py3Dmol code that shows the C-alpha trace and the ligand (Angstrom):
import py3Dmol

protein = """\
ATOM      1  CA  MET A   1     146.006  77.051  16.206  1.00  0.00           C
ATOM      2  CA  GLN A   2     146.230  80.703  15.408  1.00  0.00           C
ATOM      3  CA  ASN A   3     147.676  81.737  12.071  1.00  0.00           C
ATOM      4  CA  SER A   4     150.032  84.669  11.409  1.00  0.00           C
ATOM      5  CA  ALA A   5     149.493  84.549   7.551  1.00  0.00           C
ATOM      6  CA  SER A   6     147.441  87.449   6.317  1.00  0.00           C
ATOM      7  CA  LEU A   7     146.673  86.907   2.567  1.00  0.00           C
ATOM      8  CA  ILE A   8     143.115  86.075   1.586  1.00  0.00           C
ATOM      9  CA  VAL A   9     142.662  84.472  -1.803  1.00  0.00           C
ATOM     10  CA  VAL A  10     139.316  85.132  -3.538  1.00  0.00           C
ATOM     11  CA  LEU A  11     138.363  82.561  -6.189  1.00  0.00           C
ATOM     12  CA  GLY A  12     135.569  83.494  -8.555  1.00  0.00           C
ATOM     13  CA  THR A  13     133.101  80.909 -10.004  1.00  0.00           C
ATOM     14  CA  GLY A  14     130.230  83.015 -11.275  1.00  0.00           C
ATOM     15  CA  GLY A  15     126.630  83.215  -9.867  1.00  0.00           C
ATOM     16  CA  THR A  16     124.243  85.995  -9.313  1.00  0.00           C
ATOM     17  CA  ILE A  17     126.884  87.825  -7.299  1.00  0.00           C
ATOM     18  CA  ALA A  18     128.539  88.279 -10.779  1.00  0.00           C
ATOM     19  CA  GLY A  19     125.256  88.739 -12.609  1.00  0.00           C
ATOM     20  CA  THR A  20     124.076  91.723 -14.575  1.00  0.00           C
ATOM     21  CA  ALA A  21     120.716  93.089 -15.718  1.00  0.00           C
ATOM     22  CA  PRO A  22     119.830  95.698 -18.258  1.00  0.00           C
ATOM     23  CA  SER A  23     118.378  97.929 -15.493  1.00  0.00           C
ATOM     24  CA  SER A  24     119.371  98.633 -11.927  1.00  0.00           C
ATOM     25  CA  ALA A  25     115.747  98.169 -11.020  1.00  0.00           C
ATOM     26  CA  ASP A  26     115.700  94.575 -12.164  1.00  0.00           C
ATOM     27  CA  ASP A  27     116.459  92.001  -9.428  1.00  0.00           C
ATOM     28  CA  SER A  28     115.007  88.996 -11.221  1.00  0.00           C
ATOM     29  CA  ALA A  29     115.490  89.226 -15.077  1.00  0.00           C
ATOM     30  CA  TYR A  30     119.328  89.047 -15.160  1.00  0.00           C
ATOM     31  CA  THR A  31     122.122  86.971 -16.470  1.00  0.00           C
ATOM     32  CA  ALA A  32     124.352  85.232 -13.793  1.00  0.00           C
ATOM     33  CA  ALA A  33     128.104  84.965 -14.161  1.00  0.00           C
ATOM     34  CA  GLN A  34     128.981  88.044 -16.220  1.00  0.00           C
ATOM     35  CA  LEU A  35     131.480  90.047 -14.103  1.00  0.00           C
ATOM     36  CA  SER A  36     135.030  88.931 -13.255  1.00  0.00           C
ATOM     37  CA  ILE A  37     136.177  88.385  -9.767  1.00  0.00           C
ATOM     38  CA  ALA A  38     138.428  91.455 -10.129  1.00  0.00           C
ATOM     39  CA  GLN A  39     135.411  93.555 -10.943  1.00  0.00           C
ATOM     40  CA  LEU A  40     133.593  92.218  -7.867  1.00  0.00           C
ATOM     41  CA  LEU A  41     136.479  92.990  -5.555  1.00  0.00           C
ATOM     42  CA  ALA A  42     136.785  96.519  -7.038  1.00  0.00           C
ATOM     43  CA  ALA A  43     133.130  97.155  -6.035  1.00  0.00           C
ATOM     44  CA  VAL A  44     133.781  96.655  -2.416  1.00  0.00           C
ATOM     45  CA  PRO A  45     135.242  99.811  -0.794  1.00  0.00           C
ATOM     46  CA  GLY A  46     138.419  99.275   1.282  1.00  0.00           C
ATOM     47  CA  LEU A  47     138.516  95.532   0.649  1.00  0.00           C
ATOM     48  CA  THR A  48     142.035  95.550  -0.635  1.00  0.00           C
ATOM     49  CA  ALA A  49     143.469  97.653   2.205  1.00  0.00           C
ATOM     50  CA  ALA A  50     144.735  94.308   3.592  1.00  0.00           C
ATOM     51  CA  PRO A  51     146.333  91.699   1.273  1.00  0.00           C
ATOM     52  CA  VAL A  52     143.922  90.160  -1.160  1.00  0.00           C
ATOM     53  CA  GLU A  53     144.636  88.147  -4.296  1.00  0.00           C
ATOM     54  CA  SER A  54     142.062  86.876  -6.821  1.00  0.00           C
ATOM     55  CA  GLU A  55     141.721  84.165  -9.497  1.00  0.00           C
ATOM     56  CA  GLN A  56     138.857  83.320 -11.759  1.00  0.00           C
ATOM     57  CA  VAL A  57     138.354  79.564 -11.653  1.00  0.00           C
ATOM     58  CA  ALA A  58     134.946  79.281 -13.395  1.00  0.00           C
ATOM     59  CA  GLN A  59     132.198  81.506 -14.693  1.00  0.00           C
ATOM     60  CA  VAL A  60     128.942  79.632 -14.410  1.00  0.00           C
ATOM     61  CA  ASP A  61     125.360  79.958 -13.144  1.00  0.00           C
ATOM     62  CA  SER A  62     125.646  77.432 -10.278  1.00  0.00           C
ATOM     63  CA  LYS A  63     122.468  75.688 -11.352  1.00  0.00           C
ATOM     64  CA  ASP A  64     124.744  74.176 -13.949  1.00  0.00           C
ATOM     65  CA  MET A  65     127.542  73.310 -11.521  1.00  0.00           C
ATOM     66  CA  SER A  66     129.473  70.279 -12.739  1.00  0.00           C
ATOM     67  CA  HIS A  67     131.743  67.704 -11.205  1.00  0.00           C
ATOM     68  CA  ALA A  68     134.534  68.914 -13.533  1.00  0.00           C
ATOM     69  CA  ILE A  69     134.255  72.530 -12.003  1.00  0.00           C
ATOM     70  CA  TRP A  70     134.211  70.968  -8.575  1.00  0.00           C
ATOM     71  CA  GLN A  71     137.462  69.146  -9.164  1.00  0.00           C
ATOM     72  CA  ALA A  72     139.110  72.202 -10.720  1.00  0.00           C
ATOM     73  CA  LEU A  73     137.935  74.382  -7.819  1.00  0.00           C
ATOM     74  CA  ALA A  74     139.127  71.844  -5.230  1.00  0.00           C
ATOM     75  CA  LEU A  75     142.603  71.703  -6.807  1.00  0.00           C
ATOM     76  CA  ARG A  76     142.859  75.504  -6.802  1.00  0.00           C
ATOM     77  CA  VAL A  77     141.778  75.718  -3.136  1.00  0.00           C
ATOM     78  CA  ALA A  78     144.259  73.042  -2.242  1.00  0.00           C
ATOM     79  CA  TYR A  79     147.000  74.861  -4.088  1.00  0.00           C
ATOM     80  CA  HIS A  80     146.399  78.107  -2.351  1.00  0.00           C
ATOM     81  CA  LEU A  81     145.814  76.634   1.071  1.00  0.00           C
ATOM     82  CA  ALA A  82     149.235  75.047   0.933  1.00  0.00           C
ATOM     83  CA  ARG A  83     150.932  78.504   0.576  1.00  0.00           C
ATOM     84  CA  ALA A  84     152.298  79.609   3.885  1.00  0.00           C
ATOM     85  CA  GLU A  85     151.368  83.203   3.381  1.00  0.00           C
ATOM     86  CA  VAL A  86     147.644  82.352   2.751  1.00  0.00           C
ATOM     87  CA  ALA A  87     145.290  82.805   5.761  1.00  0.00           C
ATOM     88  CA  GLY A  88     142.196  81.598   4.139  1.00  0.00           C
ATOM     89  CA  ILE A  89     140.128  81.360   0.868  1.00  0.00           C
ATOM     90  CA  VAL A  90     136.931  83.125  -0.082  1.00  0.00           C
ATOM     91  CA  ILE A  91     134.896  81.644  -3.001  1.00  0.00           C
ATOM     92  CA  THR A  92     132.247  83.644  -4.777  1.00  0.00           C
ATOM     93  CA  HIS A  93     129.582  81.247  -5.997  1.00  0.00           C
ATOM     94  CA  GLY A  94     125.954  81.091  -7.308  1.00  0.00           C
ATOM     95  CA  THR A  95     123.508  80.420  -4.467  1.00  0.00           C
ATOM     96  CA  ASP A  96     121.662  77.522  -6.096  1.00  0.00           C
ATOM     97  CA  THR A  97     124.177  74.846  -5.427  1.00  0.00           C
ATOM     98  CA  LEU A  98     126.428  76.720  -2.899  1.00  0.00           C
ATOM     99  CA  GLU A  99     125.578  74.252  -0.115  1.00  0.00           C
ATOM    100  CA  GLU A 100     126.610  71.303  -2.343  1.00  0.00           C
ATOM    101  CA  THR A 101     129.982  72.828  -3.221  1.00  0.00           C
ATOM    102  CA  ALA A 102     130.525  73.781   0.539  1.00  0.00           C
ATOM    103  CA  TYR A 103     129.943  70.203   1.590  1.00  0.00           C
ATOM    104  CA  PHE A 104     132.084  68.691  -1.294  1.00  0.00           C
ATOM    105  CA  LEU A 105     135.005  70.887  -0.517  1.00  0.00           C
ATOM    106  CA  GLN A 106     134.794  70.170   3.153  1.00  0.00           C
ATOM    107  CA  ARG A 107     134.608  66.384   2.610  1.00  0.00           C
ATOM    108  CA  VAL A 108     137.350  66.308  -0.057  1.00  0.00           C
ATOM    109  CA  LEU A 109     139.848  68.816   1.457  1.00  0.00           C
ATOM    110  CA  ALA A 110     139.048  68.793   5.176  1.00  0.00           C
ATOM    111  CA  PRO A 111     140.850  72.141   5.176  1.00  0.00           C
ATOM    112  CA  ALA A 112     143.062  73.209   8.089  1.00  0.00           C
ATOM    113  CA  LYS A 113     142.475  76.809   7.204  1.00  0.00           C
ATOM    114  CA  PRO A 114     139.222  78.661   6.686  1.00  0.00           C
ATOM    115  CA  VAL A 115     137.390  78.465   3.379  1.00  0.00           C
ATOM    116  CA  VAL A 116     134.352  80.744   3.109  1.00  0.00           C
ATOM    117  CA  LEU A 117     131.835  80.621   0.335  1.00  0.00           C
ATOM    118  CA  THR A 118     129.525  83.533  -0.439  1.00  0.00           C
ATOM    119  CA  GLY A 119     127.085  84.679  -3.087  1.00  0.00           C
ATOM    120  CA  ALA A 120     124.217  87.098  -3.657  1.00  0.00           C
ATOM    121  CA  MET A 121     120.484  86.984  -4.185  1.00  0.00           C
ATOM    122  CA  ARG A 122     120.506  90.118  -6.367  1.00  0.00           C
ATOM    123  CA  PRO A 123     122.671  90.838  -9.439  1.00  0.00           C
ATOM    124  CA  ALA A 124     125.739  93.273  -9.140  1.00  0.00           C
ATOM    125  CA  THR A 125     123.787  95.818 -11.241  1.00  0.00           C
ATOM    126  CA  SER A 126     120.942  96.017  -8.726  1.00  0.00           C
ATOM    127  CA  ALA A 127     120.410  99.402  -7.020  1.00  0.00           C
ATOM    128  CA  GLN A 128     120.220  97.282  -3.764  1.00  0.00           C
ATOM    129  CA  ALA A 129     122.899  94.630  -4.622  1.00  0.00           C
ATOM    130  CA  ASP A 130     123.754  92.403  -1.694  1.00  0.00           C
ATOM    131  CA  GLY A 131     126.901  90.964  -3.220  1.00  0.00           C
ATOM    132  CA  PRO A 132     129.444  93.603  -2.076  1.00  0.00           C
ATOM    133  CA  GLY A 133     128.320  93.336   1.538  1.00  0.00           C
ATOM    134  CA  ASN A 134     128.402  89.488   1.432  1.00  0.00           C
ATOM    135  CA  LEU A 135     131.862  89.573  -0.244  1.00  0.00           C
ATOM    136  CA  ARG A 136     133.143  92.115   2.486  1.00  0.00           C
ATOM    137  CA  ASP A 137     131.670  89.883   5.196  1.00  0.00           C
ATOM    138  CA  ALA A 138     133.157  86.697   3.776  1.00  0.00           C
ATOM    139  CA  VAL A 139     136.665  88.198   3.643  1.00  0.00           C
ATOM    140  CA  MET A 140     136.302  89.423   7.224  1.00  0.00           C
ATOM    141  CA  VAL A 141     135.025  85.967   8.404  1.00  0.00           C
ATOM    142  CA  ALA A 142     137.999  84.271   6.562  1.00  0.00           C
ATOM    143  CA  ARG A 143     140.527  86.689   8.174  1.00  0.00           C
ATOM    144  CA  GLU A 144     138.827  86.490  11.654  1.00  0.00           C
ATOM    145  CA  SER A 145     138.658  82.655  11.461  1.00  0.00           C
ATOM    146  CA  SER A 146     142.400  82.533  10.672  1.00  0.00           C
ATOM    147  CA  ARG A 147     143.175  84.889  13.509  1.00  0.00           C
ATOM    148  CA  VAL A 148     141.250  82.816  16.121  1.00  0.00           C
ATOM    149  CA  GLY A 149     142.259  79.454  14.648  1.00  0.00           C
ATOM    150  CA  ARG A 150     138.889  78.371  13.102  1.00  0.00           C
ATOM    151  CA  ALA A 151     139.242  76.060  10.113  1.00  0.00           C
ATOM    152  CA  GLY A 152     136.945  74.321   7.665  1.00  0.00           C
ATOM    153  CA  VAL A 153     134.395  75.304   5.064  1.00  0.00           C
ATOM    154  CA  VAL A 154     131.589  77.747   5.868  1.00  0.00           C
ATOM    155  CA  ALA A 155     129.137  79.854   3.967  1.00  0.00           C
ATOM    156  CA  VAL A 156     128.543  83.575   4.705  1.00  0.00           C
ATOM    157  CA  MET A 157     125.294  85.104   3.479  1.00  0.00           C
ATOM    158  CA  ASP A 158     123.266  87.984   4.863  1.00  0.00           C
ATOM    159  CA  GLY A 159     125.444  88.437   7.886  1.00  0.00           C
ATOM    160  CA  THR A 160     125.315  84.920   8.938  1.00  0.00           C
ATOM    161  CA  VAL A 161     127.921  82.155   9.051  1.00  0.00           C
ATOM    162  CA  HIS A 162     126.701  78.663   8.310  1.00  0.00           C
ATOM    163  CA  GLY A 163     128.666  75.316   8.526  1.00  0.00           C
ATOM    164  CA  ALA A 164     129.260  73.331   5.426  1.00  0.00           C
ATOM    165  CA  ARG A 165     127.190  70.312   6.678  1.00  0.00           C
ATOM    166  CA  GLN A 166     124.310  72.335   7.753  1.00  0.00           C
ATOM    167  CA  VAL A 167     123.934  75.170   5.283  1.00  0.00           C
ATOM    168  CA  CYS A 168     120.870  75.049   3.072  1.00  0.00           C
ATOM    169  CA  LYS A 169     119.277  77.322   0.673  1.00  0.00           C
ATOM    170  CA  ALA A 170     115.742  77.501   2.030  1.00  0.00           C
ATOM    171  CA  HIS A 171     113.997  80.369   0.117  1.00  0.00           C
ATOM    172  CA  PRO A 172     114.163  81.260  -3.552  1.00  0.00           C
ATOM    173  CA  THR A 173     114.316  85.045  -3.342  1.00  0.00           C
ATOM    174  CA  ARG A 174     114.881  86.444   0.140  1.00  0.00           C
ATOM    175  CA  LEU A 175     118.214  88.090   1.078  1.00  0.00           C
ATOM    176  CA  ASP A 176     118.323  85.671   4.111  1.00  0.00           C
ATOM    177  CA  ALA A 177     117.773  82.757   1.867  1.00  0.00           C
ATOM    178  CA  PHE A 178     120.099  80.486   3.749  1.00  0.00           C
ATOM    179  CA  GLY A 179     119.697  78.609   7.079  1.00  0.00           C
ATOM    180  CA  SER A 180     121.421  75.942   9.132  1.00  0.00           C
ATOM    181  CA  GLY A 181     118.217  74.160  10.192  1.00  0.00           C
ATOM    182  CA  GLU A 182     117.922  73.016  13.862  1.00  0.00           C
ATOM    183  CA  ALA A 183     121.766  73.119  14.311  1.00  0.00           C
ATOM    184  CA  GLY A 184     121.742  76.933  13.912  1.00  0.00           C
ATOM    185  CA  PRO A 185     124.336  79.120  12.492  1.00  0.00           C
ATOM    186  CA  LEU A 186     127.999  79.237  13.603  1.00  0.00           C
ATOM    187  CA  GLY A 187     128.165  83.063  13.912  1.00  0.00           C
ATOM    188  CA  VAL A 188     126.923  86.427  12.850  1.00  0.00           C
ATOM    189  CA  VAL A 189     128.648  89.392  11.309  1.00  0.00           C
ATOM    190  CA  GLN A 190     127.638  92.797  12.673  1.00  0.00           C
ATOM    191  CA  GLY A 191     129.537  95.661  11.046  1.00  0.00           C
ATOM    192  CA  SER A 192     133.171  94.895  11.352  1.00  0.00           C
ATOM    193  CA  ASN A 193     132.630  92.317  14.081  1.00  0.00           C
ATOM    194  CA  VAL A 194     132.123  88.571  13.884  1.00  0.00           C
ATOM    195  CA  SER A 195     130.317  86.915  16.830  1.00  0.00           C
ATOM    196  CA  TRP A 196     130.800  83.145  17.090  1.00  0.00           C
ATOM    197  CA  LEU A 197     127.605  81.530  18.292  1.00  0.00           C
ATOM    198  CA  ALA A 198     129.034  77.962  18.328  1.00  0.00           C
ATOM    199  CA  ASP A 199     132.258  76.709  19.749  1.00  0.00           C
ATOM    200  CA  PRO A 200     135.082  75.680  17.431  1.00  0.00           C
ATOM    201  CA  ALA A 201     134.226  71.974  17.902  1.00  0.00           C
ATOM    202  CA  HIS A 202     130.859  72.698  16.186  1.00  0.00           C
ATOM    203  CA  PRO A 203     130.650  69.928  13.560  1.00  0.00           C
ATOM    204  CA  VAL A 204     130.989  71.920  10.308  1.00  0.00           C
ATOM    205  CA  ALA A 205     131.301  68.617   8.443  1.00  0.00           C
ATOM    206  CA  ALA A 206     131.157  64.853   8.770  1.00  0.00           C
ATOM    207  CA  SER A 207     132.717  63.349  11.858  1.00  0.00           C
ATOM    208  CA  ALA A 208     135.787  61.551  10.420  1.00  0.00           C
ATOM    209  CA  ASP A 209     136.744  64.170   7.736  1.00  0.00           C
ATOM    210  CA  ALA A 210     140.143  63.458   6.057  1.00  0.00           C
ATOM    211  CA  PRO A 211     141.344  64.626   2.684  1.00  0.00           C
ATOM    212  CA  LEU A 212     139.888  62.342  -0.092  1.00  0.00           C
ATOM    213  CA  ASP A 213     142.584  62.466  -2.806  1.00  0.00           C
ATOM    214  CA  ALA A 214     140.550  60.331  -5.206  1.00  0.00           C
ATOM    215  CA  ALA A 215     138.236  63.189  -5.955  1.00  0.00           C
ATOM    216  CA  LEU A 216     141.202  65.350  -6.948  1.00  0.00           C
ATOM    217  CA  THR A 217     143.012  62.765  -9.017  1.00  0.00           C
ATOM    218  CA  ARG A 218     140.397  60.561 -10.598  1.00  0.00           C
ATOM    219  CA  SER A 219     138.855  61.724 -14.021  1.00  0.00           C
ATOM    220  CA  VAL A 220     135.372  62.955 -13.361  1.00  0.00           C
ATOM    221  CA  THR A 221     134.126  60.794 -16.189  1.00  0.00           C
ATOM    222  CA  GLN A 222     134.985  57.965 -13.883  1.00  0.00           C
ATOM    223  CA  TRP A 223     133.238  59.222 -10.728  1.00  0.00           C
ATOM    224  CA  PRO A 224     130.490  56.931  -9.537  1.00  0.00           C
ATOM    225  CA  ARG A 225     127.107  57.848 -10.838  1.00  0.00           C
ATOM    226  CA  VAL A 226     124.699  58.588  -8.012  1.00  0.00           C
ATOM    227  CA  GLU A 227     121.182  59.998  -8.559  1.00  0.00           C
ATOM    228  CA  ILE A 228     118.387  61.142  -6.331  1.00  0.00           C
ATOM    229  CA  VAL A 229     114.778  60.036  -6.458  1.00  0.00           C
ATOM    230  CA  VAL A 230     111.852  61.266  -4.332  1.00  0.00           C
ATOM    231  CA  SER A 231     109.170  59.423  -2.382  1.00  0.00           C
ATOM    232  CA  HIS A 232     105.803  61.134  -2.807  1.00  0.00           C
ATOM    233  CA  ALA A 233     102.043  60.263  -3.034  1.00  0.00           C
ATOM    234  CA  GLY A 234     101.491  58.152  -6.032  1.00  0.00           C
ATOM    235  CA  ALA A 235     105.206  57.214  -6.357  1.00  0.00           C
ATOM    236  CA  SER A 236     106.147  54.072  -8.285  1.00  0.00           C
ATOM    237  CA  GLY A 237     109.388  52.148  -8.875  1.00  0.00           C
ATOM    238  CA  ALA A 238     109.638  53.242 -12.541  1.00  0.00           C
ATOM    239  CA  VAL A 239     112.289  55.873 -12.040  1.00  0.00           C
ATOM    240  CA  VAL A 240     114.448  53.478  -9.967  1.00  0.00           C
ATOM    241  CA  ARG A 241     114.099  50.686 -12.677  1.00  0.00           C
ATOM    242  CA  ALA A 242     114.911  53.080 -15.446  1.00  0.00           C
ATOM    243  CA  LEU A 243     118.042  54.367 -13.579  1.00  0.00           C
ATOM    244  CA  CYS A 244     119.249  50.873 -12.825  1.00  0.00           C
ATOM    245  CA  ALA A 245     118.815  49.840 -16.485  1.00  0.00           C
ATOM    246  CA  ASP A 246     120.926  52.888 -17.257  1.00  0.00           C
ATOM    247  CA  GLY A 247     123.806  51.818 -15.093  1.00  0.00           C
ATOM    248  CA  VAL A 248     123.376  53.922 -11.852  1.00  0.00           C
ATOM    249  CA  GLN A 249     125.728  52.889  -9.073  1.00  0.00           C
ATOM    250  CA  GLY A 250     124.097  54.720  -6.179  1.00  0.00           C
ATOM    251  CA  LEU A 251     120.661  56.016  -5.313  1.00  0.00           C
ATOM    252  CA  VAL A 252     119.714  58.499  -2.565  1.00  0.00           C
ATOM    253  CA  VAL A 253     115.953  58.552  -1.847  1.00  0.00           C
ATOM    254  CA  ALA A 254     114.447  61.723  -0.404  1.00  0.00           C
ATOM    255  CA  ALA A 255     112.093  60.012   1.954  1.00  0.00           C
ATOM    256  CA  THR A 256     108.920  61.164   3.793  1.00  0.00           C
ATOM    257  CA  GLY A 257     108.831  61.281   7.528  1.00  0.00           C
ATOM    258  CA  ASN A 258     111.570  59.441   9.344  1.00  0.00           C
ATOM    259  CA  GLY A 259     112.818  57.763   6.171  1.00  0.00           C
ATOM    260  CA  THR A 260     109.430  56.173   5.271  1.00  0.00           C
ATOM    261  CA  LEU A 261     108.849  55.358   1.569  1.00  0.00           C
ATOM    262  CA  HIS A 262     105.884  54.617  -0.680  1.00  0.00           C
ATOM    263  CA  HIS A 263     105.672  50.766  -0.732  1.00  0.00           C
ATOM    264  CA  GLU A 264     106.132  50.631  -4.572  1.00  0.00           C
ATOM    265  CA  LEU A 265     109.240  52.754  -4.523  1.00  0.00           C
ATOM    266  CA  GLU A 266     110.640  50.854  -1.554  1.00  0.00           C
ATOM    267  CA  ALA A 267     110.180  47.543  -3.308  1.00  0.00           C
ATOM    268  CA  ALA A 268     112.124  48.868  -6.266  1.00  0.00           C
ATOM    269  CA  LEU A 269     114.908  50.252  -4.202  1.00  0.00           C
ATOM    270  CA  LEU A 270     115.258  46.957  -2.251  1.00  0.00           C
ATOM    271  CA  THR A 271     115.485  45.219  -5.547  1.00  0.00           C
ATOM    272  CA  ALA A 272     118.137  47.655  -6.770  1.00  0.00           C
ATOM    273  CA  GLN A 273     120.105  47.176  -3.473  1.00  0.00           C
ATOM    274  CA  ALA A 274     119.994  43.428  -3.894  1.00  0.00           C
ATOM    275  CA  GLN A 275     121.328  43.890  -7.469  1.00  0.00           C
ATOM    276  CA  GLY A 276     124.322  45.738  -5.976  1.00  0.00           C
ATOM    277  CA  VAL A 277     123.188  49.414  -6.285  1.00  0.00           C
ATOM    278  CA  ALA A 278     124.111  51.392  -3.136  1.00  0.00           C
ATOM    279  CA  VAL A 279     120.975  53.063  -1.587  1.00  0.00           C
ATOM    280  CA  ARG A 280     120.536  55.681   1.170  1.00  0.00           C
ATOM    281  CA  ARG A 281     117.473  57.162   2.670  1.00  0.00           C
ATOM    282  CA  SER A 282     117.544  60.912   3.614  1.00  0.00           C
ATOM    283  CA  ALA A 283     114.777  63.118   4.833  1.00  0.00           C
ATOM    284  CA  ARG A 284     113.003  65.228   2.299  1.00  0.00           C
ATOM    285  CA  SER A 285     111.844  67.497   5.102  1.00  0.00           C
ATOM    286  CA  GLY A 286     115.209  69.174   5.138  1.00  0.00           C
ATOM    287  CA  ASN A 287     115.748  68.916   8.918  1.00  0.00           C
ATOM    288  CA  GLY A 288     116.554  66.425  11.555  1.00  0.00           C
ATOM    289  CA  ARG A 289     118.161  63.030  11.097  1.00  0.00           C
ATOM    290  CA  VAL A 290     116.836  59.724   9.750  1.00  0.00           C
ATOM    291  CA  LEU A 291     117.104  57.136  12.388  1.00  0.00           C
ATOM    292  CA  PRO A 292     118.785  53.736  11.604  1.00  0.00           C
ATOM    293  CA  PRO A 293     116.554  51.304   9.612  1.00  0.00           C
ATOM    294  CA  ALA A 294     115.103  48.030  10.675  1.00  0.00           C
ATOM    295  CA  ALA A 295     117.170  44.942   9.967  1.00  0.00           C
ATOM    296  CA  GLN A 296     116.663  44.387   6.233  1.00  0.00           C
ATOM    297  CA  GLY A 297     116.055  47.973   5.318  1.00  0.00           C
ATOM    298  CA  LEU A 298     117.845  50.628   3.410  1.00  0.00           C
ATOM    299  CA  PRO A 299     120.617  52.497   5.238  1.00  0.00           C
ATOM    300  CA  GLY A 300     119.789  56.035   6.484  1.00  0.00           C
ATOM    301  CA  ALA A 301     121.929  59.149   5.655  1.00  0.00           C
ATOM    302  CA  SER A 302     121.839  60.554   9.131  1.00  0.00           C
ATOM    303  CA  ASP A 303     121.238  64.343   9.067  1.00  0.00           C
ATOM    304  CA  LEU A 304     122.459  64.856   5.441  1.00  0.00           C
ATOM    305  CA  SER A 305     120.072  66.483   3.050  1.00  0.00           C
ATOM    306  CA  PRO A 306     119.425  64.504  -0.121  1.00  0.00           C
ATOM    307  CA  VAL A 307     121.976  66.592  -2.148  1.00  0.00           C
ATOM    308  CA  LYS A 308     124.672  66.166   0.465  1.00  0.00           C
ATOM    309  CA  ALA A 309     123.899  62.522   0.966  1.00  0.00           C
ATOM    310  CA  ARG A 310     124.442  62.078  -2.852  1.00  0.00           C
ATOM    311  CA  ILE A 311     127.899  63.667  -2.426  1.00  0.00           C
ATOM    312  CA  GLU A 312     128.666  61.459   0.534  1.00  0.00           C
ATOM    313  CA  LEU A 313     127.639  58.326  -1.359  1.00  0.00           C
ATOM    314  CA  MET A 314     129.438  59.261  -4.416  1.00  0.00           C
ATOM    315  CA  LEU A 315     132.641  59.775  -2.452  1.00  0.00           C
ATOM    316  CA  ALA A 316     132.099  56.507  -0.519  1.00  0.00           C
ATOM    317  CA  LEU A 317     131.822  54.634  -3.846  1.00  0.00           C
ATOM    318  CA  MET A 318     134.860  56.417  -5.377  1.00  0.00           C
ATOM    319  CA  PRO A 319     137.774  53.890  -5.572  1.00  0.00           C
ATOM    320  CA  SER A 320     140.808  55.527  -3.931  1.00  0.00           C
ATOM    321  CA  GLY A 321     143.931  56.407  -5.990  1.00  0.00           C
ATOM    322  CA  ALA A 322     144.255  57.612  -9.570  1.00  0.00           C
ATOM    323  CA  PRO A 323     142.492  55.650 -12.285  1.00  0.00           C
TER     324      PRO A 323
END
"""
ligand_1 = """\
9
LIG
N 121.113 80.792 -10.587
C 122.023 81.628 -9.738
C 123.259 80.690 -9.461
O 123.212 79.909 -8.628
C 121.372 82.040 -8.421
C 122.317 82.797 -7.501
O 123.455 82.949 -7.583
O 121.647 83.403 -6.609
O 124.283 80.860 -10.008
"""
view = py3Dmol.view(width=600, height=400)
view.addModel(protein, "pdb")
view.setStyle({"model": 0}, {"cartoon": {"style": "trace"}})
view.addModel(ligand_1, "xyz")
view.setStyle({"model": 1}, {"stick": {}})
view.zoomTo()
view.show()
């Protein structure tokens, strides 16, 4: 459904896009999360020609993203989305965990308006900063998505639009660090034009998305504890046994091949599952889907990466309703 609202709300959470370095020649030795969202918006010429509002929700290097910030951010996104005059939301975010926040917000809010995450690979002080262009593109994608009736959470980086389910940081330094794997991107931004590559039914998130109120209302100290372990040459069950002894409630294993596991790690995971710990196998290769397991095996996580399978399992284990 097309939307006649025109206000874009930009929420700041920190990251390299808000980072500063002592020298404009320095693209790697910088401190993330230094500039306010108002300063980032002021650095984009013409951005406020159309209605834009901003709010600082957090100021963090996203490697340190927490469940508490996720909950606070989801509540602010939900608040602004409910305003009739709001066409869409843009969130500035560090690139390290941007894909996790995108998936979390999609699964928890299942928004009926566009929510666009963006960031930068170079700090704001860089002579060749990519943040202002990414922020301009993100606002444009939010506005254009609203105009044509596209909803849901996406990420916009380096002129490319990625769906929340598919988006993945795949390179530590390149400007085009993000990809959508074999699913491919949803669209591209060229100048002031957004070209959609996938139809609106492209699955930006899980199939049966519906808002999950528990993640908004339940204290984060009571969210289920779900950890990730990795299968690799020489793996053992020691990490799994230690986590179980420490009270973990769910385990995602980043598996080799089509969900294959080192036999020692697999034995420990089967024991954990028998003791009541929820276990999911996802592919550590970062692409494709893990096919269903044999009868007594460990359930697969479909096409979800290990970090997104962790979110999915955590939400699945979260009791509904307030504590
Ligand atoms: N460590 C930074 C962050 O995730 C990296 C970035 O934003 O590019 O906040």
